C-alpha positions in Angstrom: 132.5 83.2 224.7 130.8 80.6 222.6 129.9 77.5 224.6 132.0 74.3 223.5 128.8 71.9 222.6 127.6 74.7 220.4 131.1 75.4 219.1 131.6 71.9 218.5 128.1 71.9 216.4 128.8 74.7 214.8 132.5 73.6 213.5 131.1 70.0 212.6 128.0 71.4 210.7 129.7 74.1 208.8 132.8 71.9 207.4 130.4 70.8 204.9 129.9 74.0 203.4 131.9 74.9 200.1 133.4 77.9 202.6 132.8 76.5 206.2 133.9 80.2 207.7 131.8 82.1 205.4 129.4 79.6 206.8 130.3 80.7 210.2 129.7 84.3 209.5 126.1 84.0 207.8 125.0 82.3 210.9 126.2 85.2 213.2 124.3 87.6 211.3 121.4 87.4 213.8 118.9 85.0 214.9 117.0 84.2 211.7 120.5 83.2 209.8 120.5 80.1 207.5 122.7 78.4 205.8 122.1 76.2 203.0 124.6 72.8 203.2 125.4 70.0 200.8 124.4 66.3 202.3 126.4 63.3 201.3 130.2 64.6 201.8 129.8 64.1 205.9 126.5 63.6 206.8 123.1 62.5 205.0 120.1 63.5 206.2 116.6 61.4 207.3 114.2 63.2 207.1 110.6 62.1 208.9 107.0 63.5 210.5 106.7 64.8 213.7 105.6 62.0 215.5 108.0 59.9 214.6 110.6 61.7 214.9 109.8 63.0 218.6 109.4 59.2 219.1 112.3 58.2 218.0 114.3 61.1 220.3 112.6 60.1 223.1 113.8 56.6 222.4 117.5 57.7 221.6 117.5 59.5 224.7 116.8 56.6 226.7 120.3 55.2 225.7 122.5 55.1 229.0 126.1 55.7 227.0 125.3 58.0 223.8 123.3 61.3 223.5 121.0 61.5 220.2 123.1 62.9 217.5 121.8 66.2 215.9 118.4 67.0 214.7 117.0 69.6 212.9 113.2 70.7 213.7 110.6 72.1 211.0 107.6 73.5 213.5 105.8 74.3 210.3 106.3 71.4 208.7 106.1 69.1 211.4 109.1 67.1 210.4 112.1 65.8 212.2 115.7 65.8 210.3 118.5 63.2 211.7 121.9 64.3 210.6 123.6 60.7 209.7 127.0 59.4 208.7 126.8 59.5 205.0 125.6 56.1 203.2 124.9 55.8 199.8 123.7 52.6 199.9 121.5 53.0 202.8 117.4 52.3 201.7 114.8 54.0 204.3 111.4 53.3 203.3 108.3 54.1 205.2 105.4 56.5 204.7 106.6 60.0 204.6 110.2 59.3 205.1 112.2 60.9 202.9 116.5 60.3 202.8 118.8 63.1 201.5 122.1 62.3 200.5 124.7 63.4 198.3 123.2 65.7 194.9 120.8 67.6 197.5 120.9 70.7 200.2 119.5 71.6 203.1 118.7 74.6 204.4 120.5 75.0 208.3 119.8 77.5 211.2 122.8 78.0 213.3 123.2 75.4 216.2 121.1 76.5 219.5 119.3 78.5 217.4 115.6 79.2 216.1 115.3 80.6 212.4 111.5 80.8 211.4 110.1 77.6 211.8 113.9 75.7 211.5 115.3 74.7 215.1 
């Protein structure tokens, strides 16, 4: 049986898909299965250089009462993406920082699995 954190993560991420059940079936097809999901409805994505992302994750893990939210690591591109509540009015400014919101799509592997360079 699938563990609860993984199930909750799959349900949460796949809810953004046009067909959530098809998304979960796509992820179930093996280790390298990915889904293309739209940002902006349930979450946006902040994509940062790996060095900044790892430092941010370390700091977030130090918060005593809250676990870090979902993240996506790209080991080839050396990037870390944070899934955030959607906010079309947020402005993120910085060198090599990308905000992915409404009207854009992101490639997401099944939670807790690696697919190519993504985890």
